[in-house]
BAFI-3210 file (N, C-alpha, C; in Angstrom, 3 decimals, decimal comma, padded with zeros to 6 digits):
// residues 283
n [1|2|3|4|5|6|7|8|9|10|11|12|13|14|15|16|17|18|19|20|21|22|23|24|25|26|27|28|29|30|31|32|33|34|35|36|37|38|39|40|41|42|43|44|45|46|47|48|49|50|51|52|53|54|55|56|57|58|59|60|61|62|63|64|65|66|67|68|69|70|71|72|73|74|75|76|77|78|79|80|81|82|83|84|85|86|87|88|89|90|91|92|93|94|95|96|97|98|99|100|101|102|103|104|105|106|107|108|109|110|111|112|113|114|115|116|117|118|119|120|121|122|123|124|125|126|127|128|129|130|131|132|133|134|135|136|137|138|139|140|141|142|143|144|145|146|147|148|149|150|151|152|153|154|155|156|157|158|159|160|161|162|163|164|165|166|167|168|169|170|171|172|173|174|175|176|177|178|179|180|181|182|183|184|185|186|187|188|189|190|191|192|193|194|195|196|197|198|199|200|201|202|203|204|205|206|207|208|209|210|211|212|213|214|215|216|217|218|219|220|221|222|223|224|225|226|227|228|229|230|231|232|233|234|235|236|237|238|239|240|241|242|243|244|245|246|247|248|249|250|251|252|253|254|255|256|257|258|259|260|261|262|263|264|265|266|267|268|269|270|271|272|273|274|275|276|277|278|279|280|281|282|283]
n.u [-013,265|-011,592|-008,157|-008,115|-010,539|-010,066|-007,963|-009,329|-010,772|-008,675|-007,669|-009,764|-009,747|-007,159|-007,390|-009,192|-008,086|-005,504|-005,569|-007,372|-006,739|-006,188|-004,606|-003,456|-001,965|-002,773|-005,361|-004,845|-003,465|-005,473|-007,308|-005,841|-005,916|-008,381|-008,877|-007,012|-004,487|-003,567|-000,949|002,675|004,498|006,452|005,612|003,147|003,913|005,210|003,064|001,283|002,509|002,974|000,469|-000,147|000,628|-001,535|-003,095|-001,422|-001,523|-004,081|-003,804|-002,011|-003,578|-005,770|-004,478|-003,038|-002,642|-001,284|000,978|002,358|005,134|005,531|004,422|002,634|003,988|002,478|000,520|-000,805|000,707|003,314|006,295|009,719|011,589|011,090|012,003|013,739|014,459|013,514|011,078|008,917|008,833|007,001|007,039|005,929|005,189|007,569|008,735|006,990|007,556|010,172|009,776|008,325|010,245|012,183|010,738|010,630|013,134|014,010|012,491|013,186|015,945|016,051|014,356|015,671|018,040|017,247|014,960|014,195|015,025|013,456|010,897|011,105|011,378|009,132|006,828|004,303|001,351|001,073|002,719|001,562|-001,051|-000,556|000,490|-001,753|-003,555|-002,116|-001,701|-004,306|-005,273|-003,647|-004,704|-007,204|-006,435|-004,889|-006,822|-008,587|-007,196|-007,772|-006,357|-005,393|-003,611|-003,431|-004,129|-007,232|-007,532|-005,170|-003,031|-001,408|000,699|001,546|002,964|006,037|009,594|010,828|008,640|007,918|010,087|009,798|007,321|008,125|009,755|007,846|006,576|008,528|008,200|006,003|007,172|008,871|007,302|004,899|001,375|001,108|000,253|000,837|-000,410|-001,798|000,207|001,613|-000,404|-001,078|001,400|001,506|-000,706|000,154|002,202|000,988|-000,232|-003,013|-005,991|-006,914|-004,711|-002,816|-003,838|-003,805|-001,055|-000,111|-001,203|000,193|002,802|002,815|003,298|006,151|007,101|005,552|005,873|008,640|008,882|007,368|008,760|011,151|010,342|009,547|011,947|013,394|011,834|012,009|011,488|010,074|007,250|004,483|001,726|-000,698|000,086|000,730|-001,806|-003,241|-001,855|-002,210|-005,000|-005,471|-004,143|-005,629|-008,157|-007,540|-006,894|-009,360|-010,989|-009,467|-009,701|-012,352|-012,257|-010,318|-011,526|-013,769|-012,568|-011,361|-013,614|-014,853|-013,140|-013,497|-015,593|-015,425|-013,509|-010,658|-011,265|-013,015|-011,635|-009,630|-011,002|-011,917|-009,491|-008,588|-010,533|-010,118|-007,452|-007,746|-009,318|-007,522|-005,598|-007,260|-008,136|-005,764|-004,809|-006,553|-007,037]
n.v [020,572|017,966|016,786|014,049|013,159|014,079|012,407|010,013|010,535|010,844|008,260|006,794|007,711|006,904|004,091|003,492|004,565|003,555|000,986|000,827|001,651|004,564|006,524|007,380|009,527|011,779|012,142|012,630|015,058|016,807|016,462|017,487|020,155|020,973|019,847|020,389|019,388|020,208|019,731|019,475|020,169|018,317|016,061|015,554|014,914|012,494|011,068|010,715|008,697|006,610|005,771|003,892|001,497|000,368|-000,330|-002,242|-004,264|-005,196|-006,519|-008,536|-010,043|-010,829|-012,279|-014,211|-017,011|-017,194|-015,793|-016,528|-018,464|-020,918|-024,107|-026,664|-029,807|-032,014|-034,229|-032,500|-030,285|-028,691|-029,246|-027,966|-029,941|-033,388|-034,266|-033,348|-029,937|-028,401|-029,401|-028,024|-025,801|-024,199|-024,738|-023,331|-020,916|-019,783|-019,473|-017,579|-015,417|-014,945|-013,990|-011,671|-010,181|-009,841|-008,206|-005,966|-004,842|-002,767|-000,388|-000,200|000,356|002,866|004,311|004,307|005,658|008,097|009,232|011,699|013,612|013,019|013,519|016,285|017,155|016,164|015,981|017,660|019,548|019,881|017,919|015,632|015,800|015,556|012,939|011,519|011,902|010,939|008,197|007,500|007,674|005,674|003,356|003,204|002,892|000,499|-001,370|-001,100|-002,253|-004,819|-007,167|-010,492|-012,322|-013,259|-015,790|-016,424|-017,959|-017,784|-017,641|-016,004|-017,663|-018,504|-016,468|-015,535|-015,344|-013,472|-011,926|-010,900|-009,199|-007,334|-006,229|-005,063|-003,041|-001,417|-000,623|001,009|003,342|004,491|004,966|007,030|009,061|010,750|010,275|008,634|006,153|003,341|000,819|001,176|001,501|-000,950|-002,777|-002,043|-002,562|-005,319|-006,293|-005,697|-007,509|-009,907|-010,939|-012,044|-010,164|-010,696|-012,033|-010,025|-008,027|-009,333|-009,888|-007,321|-006,482|-008,178|-007,420|-004,946|-005,249|-005,586|-003,249|-000,986|-001,313|-000,970|001,712|003,038|002,476|003,751|006,438|006,740|006,349|008,559|010,601|010,098|008,696|010,144|010,738|012,792|012,475|013,111|013,046|010,330|009,212|010,277|009,135|006,340|006,199|006,890|004,745|002,501|003,053|003,036|000,347|-001,049|-000,034|-000,812|-003,607|-003,910|-002,685|-004,120|-006,633|-005,874|-005,028|-007,390|-008,889|-007,247|-007,173|-009,623|-009,505|-007,122|-004,593|-002,317|000,195|002,142|003,212|004,516|006,626|007,967|008,794|010,646|012,657|013,397|014,282|016,537|018,032|018,532|020,059|022,255|023,255|024,091|025,898|028,016|028,779]
n.w [016,702|018,270|018,342|018,616|017,488|014,944|014,281|014,028|011,696|009,860|010,018|008,906|006,245|005,516|005,809|003,780|001,368|001,187|000,220|-001,942|-005,340|-005,469|-004,437|-001,419|-000,595|-002,144|-001,172|001,521|001,401|000,524|002,630|004,757|004,179|004,996|007,467|009,968|012,234|015,625|016,166|016,135|013,109|012,552|014,025|012,734|010,134|010,603|011,680|009,494|008,085|009,921|010,830|009,035|010,034|011,315|009,135|008,014|009,940|009,518|007,058|007,814|009,565|007,928|005,938|007,216|007,008|004,656|005,052|007,463|007,981|009,202|010,399|012,170|011,811|009,636|007,553|005,913|005,374|003,443|003,827|003,883|004,303|005,217|007,610|010,672|011,754|009,676|008,954|009,898|008,403|006,061|002,727|000,414|001,518|002,394|-000,076|-001,111|000,605|-000,187|-002,776|-002,176|-000,756|-002,752|-004,486|-002,922|-002,903|-004,886|-004,133|-001,446|-001,435|-002,720|-001,015|001,516|000,876|-000,331|000,831|002,239|000,369|-001,879|-000,871|-000,509|-003,137|-004,602|-003,028|-003,218|-004,084|-006,924|-008,203|-007,111|-008,134|-010,897|-010,969|-010,082|-012,220|-014,480|-013,856|-013,535|-016,148|-017,151|-015,939|-017,223|-019,889|-019,813|-018,948|-021,073|-023,102|-022,804|-021,986|-022,569|-021,684|-019,149|-016,846|-015,523|-013,282|-011,996|-009,174|-006,349|-005,757|-008,190|-009,290|-010,681|-009,859|-011,468|-012,324|-009,858|-009,307|-011,379|-010,689|-008,316|-009,329|-010,501|-008,193|-007,216|-008,672|-007,405|-004,953|-005,548|-006,726|-005,143|-004,901|-007,002|-006,112|-004,366|-004,435|-006,809|-008,823|-008,643|-009,267|-011,910|-013,158|-012,704|-014,183|-016,764|-017,182|-017,287|-014,967|-013,102|-012,108|-009,471|-008,311|-008,600|-006,911|-004,388|-004,100|-004,001|-001,560|000,250|-000,284|000,816|003,518|004,451|003,196|004,097|006,812|007,079|006,170|008,107|010,502|009,895|009,857|012,544|013,893|012,952|013,986|016,682|019,991|021,802|022,711|023,587|025,942|024,623|021,935|021,643|022,066|019,908|017,740|018,182|018,035|015,358|014,091|015,016|013,941|011,204|010,973|011,445|009,368|007,162|007,195|006,318|003,771|002,305|002,140|000,677|-001,783|-002,739|-003,287|-005,163|-007,461|-008,587|-010,316|-011,653|-013,463|-013,218|-014,161|-013,111|-010,976|-012,298|-013,611|-011,348|-010,199|-012,090|-011,872|-009,183|-009,347|-011,006|-009,291|-007,202|-008,576|-009,311|-006,823|-005,481|-007,289|-007,286|-004,700]
ca.u [-012,994|-010,333|-007,219|-008,474|-011,566|-009,400|-007,191|-010,300|-011,055|-007,483|-007,584|-010,766|-009,233|-006,011|-007,855|-009,856|-007,268|-004,246|-005,759|-007,928|-005,662|-006,614|-003,587|-003,718|-001,281|-003,627|-006,475|-004,322|-003,150|-006,738|-007,874|-005,054|-006,310|-009,653|-008,863|-005,632|-004,234|-002,844|000,318|003,818|004,642|007,292|004,776|002,123|004,580|005,402|001,735|000,711|003,146|002,931|-000,871|-000,185|000,841|-002,859|-003,484|-000,583|-002,042|-005,263|-003,300|-001,425|-004,665|-006,563|-003,672|-002,136|-002,321|-000,378|002,181|003,094|005,890|005,729|003,198|002,838|004,251|001,522|000,400|-001,432|001,663|004,319|007,524|010,944|012,073|010,183|012,621|014,546|013,804|012,884|009,766|007,872|008,953|006,095|007,829|005,347|005,155|008,929|008,916|006,245|008,322|011,331|009,286|007,975|011,478|012,774|009,962|010,866|014,508|014,171|011,954|013,921|017,223|015,790|013,766|016,688|019,049|016,766|013,617|013,964|015,214|012,290|009,782|011,303|011,216|007,880|005,652|003,603|000,065|001,183|003,245|000,565|-002,152|-000,087|000,577|-003,124|-004,148|-001,360|-001,976|-005,724|-005,336|-003,000|-005,668|-008,225|-005,793|-004,523|-008,043|-009,178|-006,450|-008,428|-005,275|-005,883|-002,494|-003,463|-005,055|-008,143|-007,368|-003,816|-002,944|-000,128|001,734|001,986|003,837|007,436|010,561|011,026|007,471|007,990|011,055|009,187|006,310|008,880|010,195|006,675|006,376|009,526|007,614|005,178|008,072|009,489|006,310|003,675|000,170|001,036|-000,437|001,630|-001,238|-002,129|001,340|001,928|-001,470|-000,895|002,566|001,147|-001,586|000,915|003,080|000,203|-000,741|-004,460|-006,393|-006,978|-003,337|-002,150|-004,311|-003,313|000,391|000,047|-001,474|001,293|003,992|002,716|003,710|007,517|007,318|004,969|006,504|009,944|008,697|006,876|009,859|012,111|009,796|009,571|013,343|013,767|011,095|012,401|010,453|009,663|005,875|003,674|000,543|-001,671|000,619|000,569|-003,239|-003,616|-001,252|-002,872|-006,369|-005,389|-003,763|-006,746|-009,201|-007,054|-006,965|-010,750|-011,454|-008,715|-010,314|-013,552|-011,925|-009,620|-012,551|-014,570|-011,824|-011,180|-014,884|-015,146|-012,356|-013,915|-016,605|-015,240|-012,134|-010,190|-011,486|-013,693|-010,619|-008,933|-011,819|-011,921|-008,181|-008,531|-011,381|-009,431|-006,289|-008,224|-009,767|-006,314|-005,100|-008,149|-008,181|-004,525|-004,574|-007,458|-007,317]
ca.v [019,131|017,653|016,035|012,624|012,962|014,273|011,188|009,026|010,880|010,496|006,805|006,319|008,006|006,016|002,721|003,360|004,916|002,808|-000,279|001,131|002,285|005,942|007,380|007,898|010,818|012,822|012,365|013,219|016,456|017,551|016,419|018,383|021,532|021,279|019,334|020,512|019,043|021,209|019,130|020,021|019,700|017,118|014,941|015,279|014,220|011,114|010,487|010,317|007,448|005,557|005,185|002,757|000,262|-000,211|-000,958|-003,438|-005,293|-005,766|-007,473|-009,678|-010,867|-011,410|-013,182|-014,916|-018,353|-017,092|-015,091|-017,215|-019,503|-022,125|-024,859|-027,953|-030,811|-033,099|-034,608|-031,433|-029,225|-028,968|-028,775|-027,951|-031,317|-034,198|-034,552|-032,278|-028,666|-027,837|-029,997|-027,060|-024,684|-024,418|-024,362|-022,329|-019,615|-019,252|-019,029|-016,330|-014,372|-014,642|-013,139|-010,378|-009,452|-009,453|-007,078|-004,811|-004,348|-001,454|000,720|-000,118|001,031|004,281|004,916|004,511|006,616|009,386|009,501|013,131|014,358|012,789|014,262|017,712|017,416|015,753|015,987|018,929|019,314|019,790|016,604|014,629|015,888|014,989|011,487|011,014|011,912|010,063|006,793|007,286|007,376|004,374|002,311|003,112|002,358|-000,909|-002,178|-001,049|-003,171|-006,123|-008,148|-011,862|-013,227|-013,667|-016,866|-015,937|-018,807|-017,588|-017,206|-015,372|-018,691|-018,686|-015,354|-015,966|-014,419|-012,378|-011,060|-010,210|-008,107|-006,313|-005,557|-004,218|-001,848|-000,555|-000,041|002,064|004,571|005,072|005,441|008,275|010,087|010,701|010,439|007,523|005,079|002,114|-000,274|001,449|001,236|-002,380|-003,478|-001,782|-003,333|-006,736|-006,581|-005,605|-008,673|-011,125|-011,410|-011,847|-009,086|-011,148|-012,288|-008,724|-007,350|-010,033|-009,686|-005,926|-006,439|-008,824|-006,608|-003,762|-005,527|-005,108|-001,892|000,001|-001,480|-000,315|003,165|003,513|002,421|004,796|007,719|006,766|006,532|009,939|011,468|009,802|007,992|011,049|011,160|013,269|011,641|013,413|012,544|008,867|008,923|010,615|008,141|005,055|006,321|006,820|003,381|001,601|003,337|002,536|-001,113|-001,492|000,318|-001,617|-004,940|-003,827|-002,298|-005,228|-007,630|-005,318|-005,013|-008,765|-009,298|-006,383|-007,474|-010,887|-009,240|-005,812|-004,188|-001,179|001,456|003,131|003,887|005,423|007,838|008,666|009,428|011,822|013,689|013,862|015,055|017,847|018,753|019,004|021,169|023,397|023,816|024,793|026,969|029,163|029,073]
ca.w [016,666|018,934|017,512|018,674|016,465|013,649|014,032|013,533|010,300|009,078|009,977|007,944|004,901|005,292|005,646|002,477|000,196|001,121|-000,499|-003,256|-006,122|-005,707|-003,818|-000,082|-000,475|-002,695|-000,251|002,758|001,133|000,535|003,980|005,604|003,888|005,656|008,842|010,422|013,628|016,393|016,555|015,412|011,731|012,607|014,451|011,737|009,032|011,048|011,883|008,216|007,649|010,932|010,968|008,117|010,800|011,533|007,874|007,869|010,837|008,862|006,064|008,522|010,097|006,845|005,118|008,126|006,518|003,513|005,491|008,522|007,251|010,004|010,683|012,806|010,782|009,435|006,151|005,143|005,099|002,414|004,476|003,085|004,448|006,022|008,902|011,238|012,074|008,479|008,711|010,265|007,471|004,933|001,559|-000,472|002,205|002,331|-001,458|-001,237|001,279|-001,035|-003,868|-001,594|-000,444|-004,031|-004,985|-002,043|-003,015|-005,549|-003,335|-000,183|-001,689|-002,997|000,171|002,548|000,430|-000,827|001,356|002,500|-000,878|-002,732|-000,273|-000,773|-004,565|-005,240|-002,152|-003,354|-004,762|-008,381|-008,569|-006,727|-009,091|-012,162|-010,794|-010,025|-013,558|-015,379|-013,562|-013,808|-017,579|-017,351|-015,578|-018,273|-021,097|-019,600|-018,929|-022,403|-023,961|-022,634|-022,056|-022,430|-021,386|-017,743|-016,500|-014,482|-012,096|-011,475|-007,782|-006,047|-005,766|-009,572|-009,668|-010,754|-009,263|-012,421|-012,230|-008,568|-009,445|-012,237|-009,861|-007,394|-010,056|-010,614|-006,871|-007,080|-009,221|-006,344|-003,897|-006,001|-007,040|-004,328|-005,700|-007,952|-005,402|-004,346|-004,930|-008,196|-009,717|-008,664|-009,973|-013,340|-013,582|-012,684|-015,314|-018,005|-017,363|-017,352|-013,682|-013,007|-011,212|-008,081|-007,854|-008,510|-005,704|-003,202|-003,981|-003,569|-000,125|000,979|-000,494|001,677|004,898|004,733|002,684|004,992|008,122|007,002|006,075|009,405|011,475|009,525|010,310|014,011|014,299|012,662|014,905|018,056|020,749|022,884|022,481|024,713|026,115|023,571|020,664|021,631|021,926|018,530|016,854|018,396|017,528|013,894|013,718|015,282|012,955|009,913|011,028|011,294|008,023|006,203|007,157|005,487|002,399|001,645|001,816|-000,412|-003,038|-003,201|-003,878|-006,307|-008,659|-009,190|-011,338|-012,272|-013,730|-012,421|-014,862|-012,273|-010,170|-013,206|-013,765|-010,062|-010,030|-012,960|-011,247|-007,974|-009,767|-011,462|-008,101|-006,508|-009,397|-009,225|-005,467|-005,130|-008,245|-007,071|-003,288]
c.u [-011,634|-009,439|-007,495|-009,521|-010,986|-008,589|-008,095|-010,582|-009,876|-007,331|-008,568|-010,263|-008,055|-006,471|-008,522|-008,862|-005,944|-004,395|-006,443|-006,871|-005,971|-005,677|-004,013|-003,096|-002,156|-004,774|-006,013|-003,987|-004,416|-007,348|-007,152|-005,394|-007,547|-009,706|-007,426|-005,526|-003,428|-001,533|001,447|003,877|005,459|006,470|003,769|002,702|004,801|004,070|001,150|001,283|002,874|001,521|-001,055|000,038|-000,490|-003,348|-002,694|-001,130|-003,275|-004,844|-002,774|-002,522|-005,432|-005,801|-002,691|-001,708|-001,418|000,950|003,009|003,803|006,138|004,379|003,560|002,949|003,155|001,378|-000,190|-000,480|002,625|005,660|008,711|011,606|011,140|010,723|013,425|013,751|013,063|011,501|008,619|007,936|008,076|006,743|007,214|005,266|006,538|009,239|008,201|006,997|009,559|010,919|008,934|009,229|012,202|012,064|010,203|012,206|014,602|013,709|012,723|015,232|017,012|015,235|014,780|017,656|018,495|015,395|013,344|014,069|014,001|011,068|009,886|011,032|009,779|006,644|005,039|002,353|000,178|001,656|002,235|-000,588|-001,770|-000,045|-000,814|-003,713|-003,448|-001,687|-003,468|-005,934|-004,739|-003,949|-006,693|-007,637|-005,492|-005,752|-008,716|-008,454|-007,018|-007,418|-005,785|-004,782|-002,457|-004,514|-005,924|-007,992|-005,985|-003,869|-001,584|001,008|002,297|002,874|005,292|008,347|010,789|009,857|007,480|008,940|010,485|008,132|006,990|009,377|009,038|006,360|007,344|008,995|006,792|006,040|008,696|008,469|005,063|002,453|000,006|000,155|000,367|000,822|-001,574|-001,008|001,667|000,855|-001,344|000,278|002,264|000,290|-000,809|001,813|002,323|-000,279|-002,232|-004,788|-006,362|-005,584|-002,576|-002,546|-003,762|-001,814|000,695|-000,183|-000,299|002,575|004,005|003,288|005,147|007,747|006,810|005,528|007,850|009,825|008,248|007,984|010,899|011,635|009,844|010,980|013,779|013,071|011,608|011,244|009,939|008,264|005,277|002,462|-000,478|-001,197|000,447|-000,890|-003,706|-003,101|-001,960|-004,312|-006,387|-005,069|-004,921|-007,868|-008,800|-007,138|-008,385|-011,247|-010,754|-009,284|-011,499|-013,208|-011,220|-010,611|-013,425|-013,843|-011,637|-012,473|-015,191|-014,428|-012,700|-014,898|-016,384|-013,763|-011,815|-010,475|-012,090|-012,697|-009,805|-009,690|-011,816|-010,613|-008,085|-009,341|-010,689|-008,222|-006,670|-008,700|-008,589|-005,714|-005,947|-008,129|-006,930|-004,186|-005,383|-007,711|-006,707]
c.v [018,855|016,837|014,536|012,309|013,145|013,034|010,073|009,271|010,519|008,975|006,210|006,524|007,103|004,595|002,476|003,505|004,182|001,580|-000,106|001,899|003,729|006,972|007,946|009,287|011,960|013,159|013,033|014,696|017,301|017,594|017,393|019,850|021,944|020,839|019,320|020,138|020,145|020,650|019,752|019,443|018,409|015,894|014,573|014,528|012,752|010,393|009,950|009,004|006,323|005,003|004,022|001,438|-000,420|-000,941|-002,245|-004,580|-005,969|-006,811|-008,724|-010,614|-011,572|-012,462|-013,997|-016,272|-018,345|-016,450|-015,867|-018,434|-020,786|-022,818|-026,157|-029,023|-031,871|-033,323|-033,497|-030,296|-029,674|-028,472|-028,757|-029,326|-032,073|-034,511|-033,348|-031,004|-028,077|-028,426|-029,065|-025,809|-024,976|-023,843|-023,212|-020,946|-018,982|-018,755|-017,703|-015,180|-013,985|-013,712|-011,741|-009,551|-009,006|-008,220|-005,805|-004,129|-002,983|-000,282|000,897|000,645|002,523|004,984|005,237|005,624|008,012|009,792|010,991|013,959|014,218|013,523|015,747|018,060|017,228|015,797|017,373|018,687|019,136|018,418|015,502|014,619|015,275|013,469|010,856|010,878|010,924|008,597|006,482|006,931|005,995|003,224|002,106|002,480|000,876|-001,799|-002,190|-001,961|-004,581|-007,261|-009,546|-012,846|-013,676|-014,751|-016,392|-016,716|-018,665|-017,074|-016,565|-016,395|-018,900|-017,544|-015,818|-014,947|-013,223|-011,405|-010,264|-009,021|-006,982|-005,527|-004,623|-002,949|-000,883|000,096|001,105|003,393|005,277|005,621|006,790|009,394|009,933|010,975|009,346|006,412|003,808|000,945|-000,077|001,089|-000,250|-003,186|-003,270|-002,596|-004,818|-007,119|-006,602|-006,812|-009,986|-011,708|-011,115|-010,740|-009,533|-011,410|-010,983|-008,002|-008,014|-009,823|-008,266|-005,792|-007,014|-008,008|-005,389|-004,004|-005,070|-003,666|-000,845|-000,099|-000,776|001,198|003,747|003,551|003,498|006,156|007,840|007,018|007,977|010,914|011,317|009,169|008,831|011,602|011,747|012,346|011,857|012,885|011,036|008,486|009,184|009,546|006,795|005,067|006,200|005,420|002,408|001,798|002,806|001,020|-001,606|-001,232|-000,535|-003,024|-004,929|-003,576|-003,426|-006,307|-007,156|-005,433|-006,419|-009,299|-008,524|-006,838|-008,819|-010,644|-007,931|-005,567|-002,921|000,174|002,538|003,895|004,858|006,723|008,655|009,419|010,702|012,969|014,266|014,710|016,440|018,693|019,319|020,187|022,414|024,065|024,651|025,910|028,215|029,469|030,413]
c.w [017,313|018,007|017,549|017,608|015,066|013,276|013,517|012,055|009,403|008,952|008,985|006,514|004,560|005,010|004,311|001,331|000,107|000,236|-001,839|-004,042|-006,488|-005,069|-002,464|000,084|-000,984|-001,767|001,044|002,573|001,159|001,930|004,904|005,358|004,685|007,118|009,331|011,903|014,309|016,924|015,744|014,012|011,685|013,003|013,374|010,542|009,368|011,167|010,581|007,698|008,634|011,152|009,994|008,845|011,107|010,294|007,645|008,716|010,235|007,832|006,746|009,027|008,976|006,041|005,958|007,575|005,290|003,905|006,511|007,937|008,028|010,242|011,379|011,727|010,765|007,933|005,280|004,798|004,008|002,948|003,519|003,121|005,378|007,411|009,388|011,447|010,877|008,195|009,107|009,379|006,252|003,667|000,758|000,187|002,246|000,922|-001,676|-000,587|000,462|-002,175|-003,359|-001,335|-001,710|-004,581|-004,173|-002,296|-003,692|-004,690|-002,030|-000,366|-001,881|-001,758|001,246|002,151|000,163|-000,291|001,520|001,227|-001,793|-002,203|-000,602|-002,238|-005,054|-004,343|-002,168|-004,196|-006,275|-008,822|-008,247|-007,728|-010,437|-012,078|-010,748|-011,426|-014,488|-015,121|-013,652|-015,272|-017,856|-017,013|-016,693|-019,530|-020,942|-019,609|-020,304|-023,384|-023,889|-022,762|-021,748|-022,019|-019,937|-017,535|-015,335|-013,181|-011,459|-010,038|-007,533|-006,008|-007,169|-010,057|-009,619|-010,071|-010,184|-012,361|-010,928|-008,645|-010,298|-011,461|-008,867|-008,052|-010,282|-009,272|-006,625|-007,610|-008,155|-005,215|-004,263|-006,141|-006,179|-005,201|-006,733|-007,405|-005,512|-004,891|-006,409|-009,150|-009,790|-009,389|-011,477|-013,880|-013,656|-013,877|-016,630|-018,243|-017,216|-016,042|-013,606|-012,001|-009,756|-007,523|-007,682|-007,227|-004,450|-003,013|-003,530|-002,068|000,669|000,877|000,417|003,060|005,164|004,299|003,670|006,398|008,144|006,975|007,408|010,445|011,185|010,014|011,832|014,513|014,077|013,618|016,329|018,803|021,923|022,596|023,756|024,828|025,015|022,229|020,554|021,422|020,496|017,562|016,968|017,871|016,005|013,416|013,887|014,264|011,581|009,846|010,745|009,875|006,971|006,078|006,199|004,023|001,653|001,249|000,660|-001,740|-003,602|-003,830|-005,151|-007,572|-009,276|-010,339|-012,095|-012,582|-012,930|-013,071|-013,967|-011,413|-011,026|-013,381|-012,468|-009,856|-010,869|-012,355|-010,011|-008,340|-010,237|-010,285|-007,324|-007,259|-009,181|-007,865|-005,174|-006,116|-007,917|-005,608|-002,904]
res [m|t|d|i|l|k|a|v|l|y|g|i|v|e|g|i|t|e|w|l|p|v|s|s|t|g|h|m|i|l|l|n|e|f|v|k|m|k|q|s|e|e|f|f|s|m|f|l|v|v|i|q|l|g|a|i|l|a|v|v|i|l|f|w|n|k|l|w|p|f|a|k|a|d|k|n|t|d|p|i|k|d|t|g|i|l|k|v|f|v|k|k|r|w|i|m|w|a|k|i|l|i|a|c|v|p|a|a|i|v|g|v|l|f|d|d|e|l|d|a|l|f|y|n|p|t|c|v|a|v|a|l|i|v|f|g|i|a|f|i|v|v|e|s|l|n|l|k|n|a|d|a|d|m|t|i|d|d|i|t|y|r|q|a|l|v|i|g|c|w|q|l|i|a|a|i|f|p|g|t|s|r|s|g|s|t|i|i|g|s|l|l|i|g|v|s|r|s|a|a|a|e|f|t|f|l|l|a|v|p|v|m|l|g|a|s|l|l|k|i|v|k|f|g|f|h|f|s|g|l|e|a|a|v|l|l|t|g|m|l|t|a|f|v|v|s|i|l|i|i|r|f|l|l|g|y|i|r|k|h|n|f|k|v|f|g|y|y|r|i|v|l|g|l|a|v|f|g|y|f|a|f|r]
***
């Protein structure tokens, strides 16, 4: 199998597992055991992060009307001011961006300061397996509590600044411990503080834009911009595949959570965590 075809496979796995709360890291570790690229270790490490740019683009396209903070001034918009340049600034979208950036602060600080150190300490099969199982159990427990403090009609616009910061702190857990799942930790944190499932999922998607963009750019800068032709083709193939798959998975998840809870993902995480433990213990 050529590295281009392998990049397609990695893109499919990334597109699925980045948005479902099942840990893309755990899946990538297992996939790398069976499908190895013939690229340098330095490039592969960067590749695993930067293909997320394709997944980000899917979010930007699907949620464009909630992300783009400018609009042609008319009676249907809610501008910051009715006159002057601020009349094209959509108030609720700027407020949403403020909440997103507040939620990004904890992980951004830790990521910039300790990215390499955290990878060296925790990016290994044992830590990933433990995180998979622990947060799998957490999903089952949180959903079993049958929390009733969330309004089913709650939207992401109803999330407060305080809730955004708390969600950001839960995201920090995922930034420290690979295998936790960024979407998984933020969704659990959201449910515990009274955010509805649909609002939690949507906010998680939007929160991914600056977080994953920042992480990708950091990896590219560290790697440098000296790509060979094959490396560029492999990277672009993975990104494009992740983009297409992400479009499908995000739409699926938004429809799924309207009628179901997250328990199934908890059970899946536990099974995957045990599989990771078992594989690396007896290989």
